[in-house]
N, CA, C and O atoms as CSV, one atom per row, in Angstrom:
chain,resi,resn,atom,element,x,y,z
A,1,MET,N,N,115.920,271.922,19.848
A,1,MET,CA,C,117.186,273.243,18.950
A,1,MET,C,C,118.671,273.168,19.270
A,1,MET,O,O,119.610,273.677,18.657
A,2,ARG,N,N,118.672,272.737,19.902
A,2,ARG,CA,C,120.681,272.128,20.416
A,2,ARG,C,C,120.441,271.037,19.843
A,2,ARG,O,O,121.303,270.892,18.977
A,3,PHE,N,N,119.365,269.732,19.856
A,3,PHE,CA,C,119.675,268.639,19.172
A,3,PHE,C,C,119.626,269.022,17.533
A,3,PHE,O,O,120.474,268.549,16.777
A,4,SER,N,N,118.640,269.852,17.080
A,4,SER,CA,C,118.823,269.417,16.008
A,4,SER,C,C,120.030,270.148,15.513
A,4,SER,O,O,120.179,269.942,14.308
A,5,LEU,N,N,120.923,270.914,16.015
A,5,LEU,CA,C,121.833,271.759,15.743
A,5,LEU,C,C,123.123,270.445,15.652
A,5,LEU,O,O,123.929,270.112,14.783
A,6,LEU,N,N,122.870,270.069,16.720
A,6,LEU,CA,C,123.723,268.728,17.104
A,6,LEU,C,C,123.723,267.579,15.894
A,6,LEU,O,O,124.625,267.000,15.290
A,7,LEU,N,N,122.898,267.554,15.861
A,7,LEU,CA,C,122.620,266.683,15.193
A,7,LEU,C,C,122.818,267.206,13.192
A,7,LEU,O,O,123.408,266.635,12.275
A,8,ALA,N,N,122.306,268.026,13.220
A,8,ALA,CA,C,123.063,268.997,11.512
A,8,ALA,C,C,124.969,268.744,11.632
A,8,ALA,O,O,125.634,268.208,10.745
A,9,CYS,N,N,125.428,269.190,12.710
A,9,CYS,CA,C,126.723,269.585,12.698
A,9,CYS,C,C,127.355,267.523,12.705
A,9,CYS,O,O,128.367,267.083,12.160
A,10,THR,N,N,126.409,266.813,13.431
A,10,THR,CA,C,127.320,265.159,13.262
A,10,THR,C,C,126.557,264.704,11.798
A,10,THR,O,O,126.708,263.509,11.544
A,11,LEU,N,N,126.036,265.212,11.145
A,11,LEU,CA,C,125.713,264.785,9.651
A,11,LEU,C,C,126.822,265.936,8.680
A,11,LEU,O,O,127.747,265.338,8.131
A,12,THR,N,N,126.804,266.719,8.561
A,12,THR,CA,C,127.710,267.464,7.850
A,12,THR,C,C,129.290,267.716,8.058
A,12,THR,O,O,130.025,268.272,7.242
A,13,PHE,N,N,129.692,267.156,9.410
A,13,PHE,CA,C,131.157,266.462,9.532
A,13,PHE,C,C,131.414,265.313,9.478
A,13,PHE,O,O,132.615,265.044,9.436
A,14,HIS,N,N,130.661,264.441,9.461
A,14,HIS,CA,C,130.692,263.126,8.879
A,14,HIS,C,C,131.534,262.464,8.378
A,14,HIS,O,O,132.156,261.526,8.875
A,15,LEU,N,N,131.632,263.058,7.024
A,15,LEU,CA,C,132.738,262.622,6.304
A,15,LEU,C,C,134.054,263.190,6.178
A,15,LEU,O,O,135.101,262.637,5.842
A,16,PHE,N,N,133.829,264.383,6.501
A,16,PHE,CA,C,135.588,264.947,7.465
A,16,PHE,C,C,136.046,264.350,8.541
A,16,PHE,O,O,137.228,264.191,8.845
A,17,LEU,N,N,134.902,263.946,9.248
A,17,LEU,CA,C,135.808,263.129,10.495
A,17,LEU,C,C,136.135,261.833,10.445
A,17,LEU,O,O,137.038,261.409,11.167
A,18,ARG,N,N,135.439,261.001,9.574
A,18,ARG,CA,C,136.180,259.661,9.287
A,18,ARG,C,C,137.045,259.178,9.716
A,18,ARG,O,O,136.951,258.408,10.672
A,19,GLY,N,N,138.155,259.482,9.142
A,19,GLY,CA,C,139.148,259.282,9.271
A,19,GLY,C,C,139.944,259.666,10.810
A,19,GLY,O,O,141.157,259.527,10.967
A,20,GLN,N,N,138.876,260.236,12.029
A,20,GLN,CA,C,140.354,260.384,12.586
A,20,GLN,C,C,139.524,259.858,14.002
A,20,GLN,O,O,138.297,259.792,14.078
A,21,SER,N,N,140.358,259.545,14.963
A,21,SER,CA,C,139.590,259.117,16.495
A,21,SER,C,C,138.269,259.878,17.042
A,21,SER,O,O,137.790,261.000,16.875
A,22,THR,N,N,137.899,258.672,17.808
A,22,THR,CA,C,136.406,259.103,18.545
A,22,THR,C,C,136.787,260.343,19.206
A,22,THR,O,O,136.023,261.229,18.823
A,23,LEU,N,N,137.718,260.816,20.106
A,23,LEU,CA,C,138.226,262.279,20.978
A,23,LEU,C,C,138.120,263.204,19.738
A,23,LEU,O,O,137.495,264.255,19.882
A,24,ASP,N,N,138.547,262.979,18.805
A,24,ASP,CA,C,139.456,264.203,17.901
A,24,ASP,C,C,137.386,264.755,17.312
A,24,ASP,O,O,136.874,265.872,17.251
A,25,LYS,N,N,137.062,263.993,17.147
A,25,LYS,CA,C,135.736,263.719,16.267
A,25,LYS,C,C,134.747,264.239,17.153
A,25,LYS,O,O,133.843,264.898,16.640
A,26,GLN,N,N,134.751,264.065,18.390
A,26,GLN,CA,C,133.796,264.611,19.594
A,26,GLN,C,C,134.621,266.108,19.881
A,26,GLN,O,O,133.853,266.796,20.553
A,27,LEU,N,N,135.734,266.758,19.650
A,27,LEU,CA,C,136.225,268.096,20.093
A,27,LEU,C,C,135.930,268.809,18.854
A,27,LEU,O,O,135.237,269.821,18.960
A,28,VAL,N,N,136.289,268.497,17.831
A,28,VAL,CA,C,135.474,269.221,16.365
A,28,VAL,C,C,134.407,269.811,16.379
A,28,VAL,O,O,134.066,270.950,16.062
A,29,LEU,N,N,133.484,268.246,17.093
A,29,LEU,CA,C,131.853,268.640,16.938
A,29,LEU,C,C,131.791,269.584,18.341
A,29,LEU,O,O,131.120,270.617,18.357
A,30,LEU,N,N,132.181,269.350,18.938
A,30,LEU,CA,C,132.110,270.424,20.188
A,30,LEU,C,C,132.185,272.529,19.795
A,30,LEU,O,O,131.598,273.585,20.030
A,31,THR,N,N,133.487,271.878,18.998
A,31,THR,CA,C,134.240,273.573,18.666
A,31,THR,C,C,132.718,274.228,17.758
A,31,THR,O,O,132.121,275.295,17.902
A,32,ARG,N,N,132.456,273.020,16.785
A,32,ARG,CA,C,131.984,273.928,15.292
A,32,ARG,C,C,129.958,273.870,16.621
A,32,ARG,O,O,129.153,274.722,16.246
A,33,VAL,N,N,129.617,273.255,17.471
A,33,VAL,CA,C,128.412,273.573,18.263
A,33,VAL,C,C,128.586,275.095,19.200
A,33,VAL,O,O,127.715,275.923,19.468
A,34,ILE,N,N,130.122,275.087,19.580
A,34,ILE,CA,C,129.640,276.295,20.108
A,34,ILE,C,C,130.234,277.455,19.604
A,34,ILE,O,O,130.344,278.537,20.179
A,35,GLU,N,N,130.743,277.032,18.079
A,35,GLU,CA,C,130.855,278.598,16.950
A,35,GLU,C,C,129.483,278.886,16.678
A,35,GLU,O,O,129.114,279.969,17.132
A,36,LYS,N,N,128.632,278.226,16.071
A,36,LYS,CA,C,127.364,278.208,15.654
A,36,LYS,C,C,126.512,278.904,16.834
A,36,LYS,O,O,125.668,279.719,16.463
A,37,ASN,N,N,126.647,278.663,18.239
A,37,ASN,CA,C,125.644,279.438,19.067
A,37,ASN,C,C,126.354,280.660,19.655
A,37,ASN,O,O,126.088,281.284,20.683
A,38,HIS,N,N,127.468,280.877,18.615
A,38,HIS,CA,C,127.721,282.068,19.089
A,38,HIS,C,C,128.176,282.591,20.001
A,38,HIS,O,O,128.012,283.785,20.254
A,39,TYR,N,N,129.178,281.394,21.016
A,39,TYR,CA,C,129.342,281.142,22.504
A,39,TYR,C,C,131.092,283.007,22.289
A,39,TYR,O,O,132.110,283.364,21.695
A,40,GLN,N,N,130.181,283.330,23.236
A,40,GLN,CA,C,131.253,284.712,23.120
A,40,GLN,C,C,131.534,284.522,24.899
A,40,GLN,O,O,130.527,284.455,25.604
A,41,PRO,N,N,132.652,284.458,25.436
A,41,PRO,CA,C,133.242,284.471,26.875
A,41,PRO,C,C,133.056,286.134,27.308
A,41,PRO,O,O,133.576,287.027,26.639
A,42,SER,N,N,132.267,286.384,28.479
A,42,SER,CA,C,132.636,287.112,29.300
A,42,SER,C,C,134.004,288.010,29.218
A,42,SER,O,O,135.089,287.483,28.972
A,43,THR,N,N,133.870,289.242,29.419
A,43,THR,CA,C,134.731,289.979,30.187
A,43,THR,C,C,134.889,290.000,31.490
A,43,THR,O,O,133.976,289.889,32.308
A,44,VAL,N,N,136.312,290.177,31.783
A,44,VAL,CA,C,136.776,289.579,33.218
A,44,VAL,C,C,136.990,290.508,34.192
A,44,VAL,O,O,138.101,290.468,34.721
A,45,ASP,N,N,135.944,291.628,34.703
A,45,ASP,CA,C,135.849,292.999,34.989
A,45,ASP,C,C,135.425,292.681,36.643
A,45,ASP,O,O,135.385,291.720,37.412
A,46,ASP,N,N,135.050,294.626,36.641
A,46,ASP,CA,C,134.530,295.026,37.571
A,46,ASP,C,C,132.467,294.646,37.903
A,46,ASP,O,O,131.957,294.362,38.987
A,47,THR,N,N,131.900,294.765,36.815
A,47,THR,CA,C,131.264,294.496,36.247
A,47,THR,C,C,130.856,293.045,36.618
A,47,THR,O,O,129.988,292.829,37.465
A,48,PHE,N,N,131.549,291.998,35.918
A,48,PHE,CA,C,131.246,290.864,35.932
A,48,PHE,C,C,131.510,290.052,37.357
A,48,PHE,O,O,130.815,289.091,37.688
A,49,SER,N,N,132.613,290.571,38.159
A,49,SER,CA,C,132.926,290.279,39.024
A,49,SER,C,C,131.613,290.301,40.229
A,49,SER,O,O,131.230,289.413,40.990
A,50,SER,N,N,131.143,291.681,40.033
A,50,SER,CA,C,129.982,292.023,41.164
A,50,SER,C,C,128.645,291.005,40.532
A,50,SER,O,O,127.872,290.314,41.196
A,51,GLU,N,N,128.685,291.172,39.165
A,51,GLU,CA,C,127.241,289.847,39.055
A,51,GLU,C,C,127.745,288.388,40.129
A,51,GLU,O,O,127.181,288.008,41.155
A,52,VAL,N,N,128.595,287.982,39.665
A,52,VAL,CA,C,128.887,286.826,39.807
A,52,VAL,C,C,128.795,286.966,41.806
A,52,VAL,O,O,128.107,286.193,42.472
A,53,PHE,N,N,129.560,287.992,42.358
A,53,PHE,CA,C,129.233,287.882,43.489
A,53,PHE,C,C,127.710,288.038,44.211
A,53,PHE,O,O,127.294,287.708,45.321
A,54,ASP,N,N,127.181,288.592,43.240
A,54,ASP,CA,C,125.777,288.385,43.724
A,54,ASP,C,C,124.671,287.296,43.510
A,54,ASP,O,O,123.711,286.951,44.199
A,55,ARG,N,N,125.043,286.983,42.591
A,55,ARG,CA,C,124.446,285.433,42.001
A,55,ARG,C,C,125.400,284.386,43.474
A,55,ARG,O,O,124.830,283.827,44.410
A,56,LEU,N,N,126.401,284.408,43.303
A,56,LEU,CA,C,126.960,283.833,44.759
A,56,LEU,C,C,126.250,284.194,45.625
A,56,LEU,O,O,125.590,283.169,45.798
A,57,LEU,N,N,125.919,284.827,46.245
A,57,LEU,CA,C,125.208,285.150,47.257
A,57,LEU,C,C,123.682,284.864,47.168
A,57,LEU,O,O,123.149,284.221,48.071
A,58,THR,N,N,123.074,285.250,46.273
A,58,THR,CA,C,121.904,284.408,45.979
A,58,THR,C,C,121.315,282.782,46.328
A,58,THR,O,O,120.491,282.278,47.091
A,59,THR,N,N,122.340,282.290,45.205
A,59,THR,CA,C,122.387,280.804,45.549
A,59,THR,C,C,122.892,280.339,46.920
A,59,THR,O,O,122.758,279.146,47.193
A,60,LEU,N,N,123.470,281.182,47.825
A,60,LEU,CA,C,124.082,280.300,48.858
A,60,LEU,C,C,122.717,280.425,49.851
A,60,LEU,O,O,122.348,279.598,50.684
A,61,ASP,N,N,122.073,281.737,49.498
A,61,ASP,CA,C,120.902,281.847,50.445
A,61,ASP,C,C,119.978,283.008,49.338
A,61,ASP,O,O,120.032,284.238,49.345
A,62,PRO,N,N,119.290,282.243,48.586
A,62,PRO,CA,C,117.668,282.234,48.230
A,62,PRO,C,C,116.879,283.434,49.040
A,62,PRO,O,O,116.641,284.587,48.680
A,63,LEU,N,N,116.592,282.811,50.144
A,63,LEU,CA,C,115.690,283.636,51.068
A,63,LEU,C,C,115.704,284.368,51.665
A,63,LEU,O,O,114.701,284.879,52.163
A,64,SER,N,N,117.527,284.907,51.961
A,64,SER,CA,C,118.028,286.028,52.516
A,64,SER,C,C,117.572,285.728,53.718
A,64,SER,O,O,116.795,286.506,54.272
A,65,VAL,N,N,118.092,284.209,54.506
A,65,VAL,CA,C,117.762,284.137,55.988
A,65,VAL,C,C,118.892,283.722,56.422
A,65,VAL,O,O,118.980,283.770,57.648
A,66,CYS,N,N,120.085,283.206,55.702
A,66,CYS,CA,C,121.319,282.651,56.518
A,66,CYS,C,C,122.320,283.928,56.457
A,66,CYS,O,O,123.071,283.941,57.432
A,67,PHE,N,N,122.503,284.917,55.628
A,67,PHE,CA,C,123.552,285.937,55.434
A,67,PHE,C,C,122.993,287.401,55.920
A,67,PHE,O,O,122.189,288.090,55.292
A,68,THR,N,N,123.452,287.643,56.876
A,68,THR,CA,C,122.921,288.633,57.902
A,68,THR,C,C,123.200,290.150,57.069
A,68,THR,O,O,123.896,290.074,56.057
A,69,LEU,N,N,122.905,290.913,57.296
A,69,LEU,CA,C,123.216,292.400,56.310
A,69,LEU,C,C,125.083,292.505,57.396
A,69,LEU,O,O,126.209,292.769,56.975
A,70,GLU,N,N,124.684,292.222,58.566
A,70,GLU,CA,C,126.742,292.400,58.575
A,70,GLU,C,C,127.622,291.572,58.230
A,70,GLU,O,O,128.781,291.986,58.273
A,71,ASP,N,N,127.372,290.062,57.750
A,71,ASP,CA,C,127.891,288.909,57.160
A,71,ASP,C,C,128.103,289.658,55.895
A,71,ASP,O,O,129.208,289.538,55.366
A,72,ILE,N,N,127.236,290.393,55.345
A,72,ILE,CA,C,126.962,290.355,53.340
A,72,ILE,C,C,128.524,291.903,53.174
A,72,ILE,O,O,129.384,292.125,52.322
A,73,ASN,N,N,128.112,292.624,54.583
A,73,ASN,CA,C,129.037,293.843,54.389
A,73,ASN,C,C,130.346,293.677,54.938
A,73,ASN,O,O,131.193,294.568,54.869
A,74,GLN,N,N,130.600,292.244,55.640
A,74,GLN,CA,C,131.832,291.601,56.017
A,74,GLN,C,C,132.499,291.215,54.366
A,74,GLN,O,O,133.681,291.313,54.038
A,75,LEU,N,N,131.633,290.876,53.717
A,75,LEU,CA,C,132.041,289.966,52.403
A,75,LEU,C,C,131.966,290.676,51.394
A,75,LEU,O,O,132.322,290.076,50.380
A,76,GLU,N,N,131.425,292.461,51.126
A,76,GLU,CA,C,131.976,293.453,50.449
A,76,GLU,C,C,132.977,293.842,49.807
A,76,GLU,O,O,132.991,294.155,48.617
A,77,PRO,N,N,134.422,293.849,51.016
A,77,PRO,CA,C,135.672,294.055,50.206
A,77,PRO,C,C,135.818,292.879,48.967
A,77,PRO,O,O,136.267,293.250,47.883
A,78,PHE,N,N,135.524,291.818,49.114
A,78,PHE,CA,C,135.614,290.615,48.169
A,78,PHE,C,C,134.630,290.679,46.904
A,78,PHE,O,O,134.134,289.711,46.326
A,79,ARG,N,N,134.485,291.843,46.649
A,79,ARG,CA,C,133.357,292.067,45.415
A,79,ARG,C,C,133.986,292.225,44.178
A,79,ARG,O,O,133.597,291.351,43.404
A,80,HIS,N,N,134.480,292.686,43.873
A,80,HIS,CA,C,135.425,292.829,42.938
A,80,HIS,C,C,136.941,292.429,42.889
A,80,HIS,O,O,137.716,293.244,42.389
A,81,ARG,N,N,137.421,291.254,43.363
A,81,ARG,CA,C,138.011,290.839,43.376
A,81,ARG,C,C,137.755,288.574,42.894
A,81,ARG,O,O,138.733,287.827,42.905
């Protein structure tokens, strides 16, 4: 689906971008693809921070064998920072 969206954007903006540099074309095309996919940045708040914190621990130790409960408790003050 992303490929077809990218192809559609490329064809749609071909005439519009004809006189622009390659980098300009790529930037405009990327902007259009992001807009078409309804990109919405996340609000950086305590909820977001907590999710990132949990995801980081899961990514670093997916089997929960490296970090002890004591380690996680020591890192807990950084959950919302």
